[in-house]
C-alpha positions as CSV (number, residue, x, y, z in Angstrom):
1,M,29.4,31.7,1.4
2,E,26.2,31.6,-0.7
3,R,26.3,27.8,-1.3
4,K,25.6,26.9,2.4
5,P,22.2,28.7,2.6
6,R,21.2,27.2,-0.8
7,L,22.1,23.7,0.4
8,L,20.1,24.1,3.6
9,V,17.1,25.3,1.5
10,A,17.5,22.3,-0.7
11,I,17.7,19.9,2.2
12,S,14.7,21.5,3.9
13,F,12.7,21.1,0.7
14,V,13.5,17.4,0.4
15,M,12.6,16.9,4.1
16,L,9.3,18.6,3.6
17,L,8.6,16.3,0.6
18,I,9.4,13.2,2.6
19,A,7.2,14.4,5.5
20,A,4.3,15.1,3.1
21,C,4.6,11.6,1.6
22,K,4.6,10.0,5.1
23,K,1.5,12.0,6.0
24,T,-0.5,10.8,3.1
25,E,0.8,7.3,2.5
26,D,-1.8,5.7,4.8
27,L,-4.7,7.4,3.1
28,P,-6.7,5.8,0.3
29,D,-6.2,6.9,-3.2
30,L,-9.3,9.0,-4.0
31,T,-8.7,8.6,-7.8
32,S,-9.5,4.9,-7.6
33,N,-12.7,3.1,-6.7
34,N,-10.6,0.7,-4.8
35,V,-9.5,3.4,-2.5
36,A,-10.0,1.4,0.7
37,S,-7.4,-1.2,0.2
38,T,-4.4,1.0,0.8
39,S,-5.5,2.2,4.2
40,S,-4.5,0.4,7.4
41,A,-5.6,3.1,9.9
42,A,-8.7,1.3,11.2
43,A,-9.4,-2.0,12.8
44,V,-11.9,-4.5,11.3
45,T,-15.1,-4.5,13.4
46,G,-18.0,-5.0,11.1
47,N,-19.4,-8.0,9.2
48,V,-21.0,-6.6,6.0
49,T,-20.8,-8.9,3.0
50,Y,-22.3,-8.9,-0.5
51,T,-23.1,-11.2,-3.4
52,L,-23.3,-9.7,-6.9
53,V,-25.9,-11.6,-8.9
54,K,-24.7,-12.0,-12.5
55,S,-26.1,-13.3,-15.7
56,S,-24.9,-16.8,-16.7
57,N,-23.9,-15.4,-20.1
58,P,-23.3,-11.6,-19.6
59,T,-23.2,-9.2,-22.5
60,S,-20.3,-6.8,-22.8
61,T,-22.4,-4.1,-21.2
62,E,-23.3,-6.3,-18.3
63,Q,-19.7,-7.3,-17.8
64,A,-18.6,-3.7,-17.8
65,A,-21.2,-2.9,-15.2
66,Y,-20.2,-5.9,-13.0
67,T,-16.6,-4.7,-13.0
68,L,-17.6,-1.2,-11.9
69,I,-20.1,-2.4,-9.3
70,T,-17.6,-4.9,-7.9
71,A,-15.0,-2.2,-7.4
72,A,-17.5,0.1,-5.7
73,M,-18.9,-2.5,-3.4
74,D,-15.6,-4.0,-2.5
75,S,-14.4,-0.6,-1.3
76,A,-17.8,0.3,0.4
77,V,-17.8,-3.0,2.3
78,W,-14.2,-2.4,3.4
79,Y,-15.2,1.0,4.9
80,M,-18.2,-0.4,6.6
81,N,-16.2,-3.2,8.1
82,H,-13.4,-0.9,9.3
83,Y,-15.5,2.0,10.7
84,T,-18.8,0.3,11.8
85,T,-20.0,-2.7,13.7
86,F,-22.9,-3.4,11.4
87,T,-23.6,-7.0,10.3
88,K,-25.5,-7.3,7.0
89,A,-25.6,-9.7,4.1
90,L,-26.3,-7.8,0.9
91,T,-27.6,-9.0,-2.5
92,V,-26.5,-6.7,-5.3
93,T,-28.0,-6.7,-8.8
94,Y,-27.6,-4.8,-12.0
95,V,-31.0,-3.7,-13.2
96,P,-30.8,-1.3,-16.2
97,S,-34.3,0.1,-15.7
98,V,-33.3,1.6,-12.3
99,A,-32.8,5.3,-12.7
100,T,-29.7,5.6,-10.4
101,A,-29.4,3.0,-7.6
102,D,-31.4,2.0,-4.7
103,G,-31.1,0.1,-1.4
104,N,-33.7,-1.7,0.7
105,I,-33.7,-2.7,4.4
106,N,-34.1,-6.3,3.2
107,G,-30.5,-6.2,2.1
108,S,-31.0,-5.7,-1.6
109,I,-29.1,-3.1,-3.6
110,R,-29.8,-2.4,-7.3
111,F,-27.6,-0.4,-9.7
112,G,-29.1,1.0,-12.9
113,S,-27.5,1.4,-16.2
114,N,-26.1,4.9,-15.5
115,T,-22.4,4.2,-14.8
116,Y,-22.0,7.5,-13.1
117,Y,-23.6,6.0,-10.0
118,M,-21.4,2.9,-10.0
119,N,-19.0,4.3,-7.5
120,L,-17.9,4.1,-3.8
121,A,-20.0,7.0,-2.6
122,T,-23.2,5.6,-4.1
123,A,-22.4,2.1,-2.8
124,L,-22.0,3.5,0.7
125,H,-25.2,5.5,0.4
126,E,-27.2,2.5,-0.6
127,I,-25.7,0.4,2.1
128,A,-26.9,3.0,4.5
129,H,-30.5,2.4,3.3
130,T,-30.0,-1.3,3.9
131,V,-29.2,-0.7,7.6
132,G,-32.2,1.6,8.1
133,V,-31.6,5.1,6.8
134,G,-34.8,6.1,5.2
135,T,-36.1,2.6,5.3
136,S,-36.9,1.8,8.9
137,N,-39.8,2.7,11.2
138,V,-37.4,4.1,13.8
139,W,-36.0,6.5,11.1
140,W,-39.4,7.8,10.1
141,N,-41.1,7.8,13.5
142,T,-38.4,8.6,15.9
143,L,-35.0,9.7,14.5
144,I,-36.2,12.4,12.1
145,V,-38.5,15.1,13.5
146,S,-39.4,18.1,11.4
147,G,-36.4,17.7,9.2
148,V,-33.9,17.3,12.1
149,Y,-32.1,14.1,13.2
150,T,-32.9,13.7,17.0
151,G,-30.5,10.9,18.0
152,S,-27.9,12.2,20.5
153,N,-25.1,9.8,19.6
154,A,-24.9,10.7,15.9
155,T,-25.5,14.4,16.7
156,Q,-22.5,14.4,19.1
157,K,-20.4,12.5,16.6
158,L,-21.1,15.1,13.9
159,R,-20.1,17.8,16.4
160,T,-16.9,16.0,17.3
161,L,-16.0,15.5,13.6
162,T,-16.7,19.0,12.6
163,G,-15.5,20.8,15.7
164,N,-18.8,22.7,15.8
165,A,-20.6,22.3,19.1
166,T,-23.9,23.4,17.6
167,A,-23.8,21.3,14.4
168,V,-27.1,19.6,13.5
169,L,-27.8,16.6,11.3
170,Y,-30.7,17.1,9.0
171,G,-32.8,14.5,7.3
172,D,-36.0,13.7,5.4
173,S,-37.9,10.5,4.8
174,Q,-35.0,9.0,2.9
175,H,-31.7,10.8,3.5
176,F,-29.5,12.7,6.0
177,W,-26.9,15.4,5.6
178,P,-24.1,16.4,6.0
179,F,-22.0,13.3,5.2
180,G,-24.9,11.4,3.8
181,L,-23.2,10.9,0.4
182,N,-26.5,11.7,-1.3
183,Y,-24.6,12.7,-4.4
184,P,-21.2,11.6,-5.6
185,T,-20.2,15.2,-6.0
186,E,-20.3,15.6,-2.2
187,V,-17.1,13.8,-1.8
188,T,-14.0,16.0,-1.5
189,S,-11.7,13.6,0.4
190,V,-11.5,10.1,1.8
191,Y,-12.6,11.5,5.1
192,D,-16.1,12.0,3.7
193,Y,-16.4,8.2,3.4
194,I,-15.0,7.7,6.9
195,Y,-17.2,10.3,8.5
196,H,-20.2,8.8,6.7
197,C,-19.5,5.4,8.3
198,Q,-18.8,6.9,11.7
199,I,-22.1,8.7,11.7
200,L,-23.9,5.5,10.7
201,E,-22.2,3.7,13.6
202,A,-23.4,6.4,16.0
203,M,-26.9,6.1,14.4
204,Q,-26.8,2.4,15.3
205,A,-26.3,3.4,18.9
206,D,-29.3,5.7,18.6
207,G,-31.4,2.7,17.7
208,L,-31.2,2.6,13.9
């Protein structure tokens, strides 16, 4: 008489495990820089590309940096091309004198010697600079007013994503938040990358 309930419990536990695996199998692996390659949930819409400029005879330090930067940029470009419609040709360089990393509206991205910043979050953040966040006249003169983002499309996107009808995007001369990926530590799940891109896409509709 006692075996049947135990068997049912065991079967239920196995079914829950299977369901959990199915729920997460389409999500990228957050432990890897190449997180994007495992997700098939989004359709390709953008055309962001990059070229990593390398030394003709790289040192071991340079080669190690190239490996990390390539992994970060491959994933970042994947997210941009699956969750935005931006078109941008980027030129990426390794410049040890750069303190962290930086991006310019001319399409250039530089990574410094600190390997902590050679990651997906930083790569997406710098790509945002190349498409106008903190680098365009419309950002400084129109979209950011007294520390608040004024564009209606990105504001509504934030409210939809968060379920908060009064949520506000904040910004300064260089950055926006939340979901600006201003620090790698902001990332708690793959959805932070996705939401970052979706907000950028809405910013494009606002004139970015």
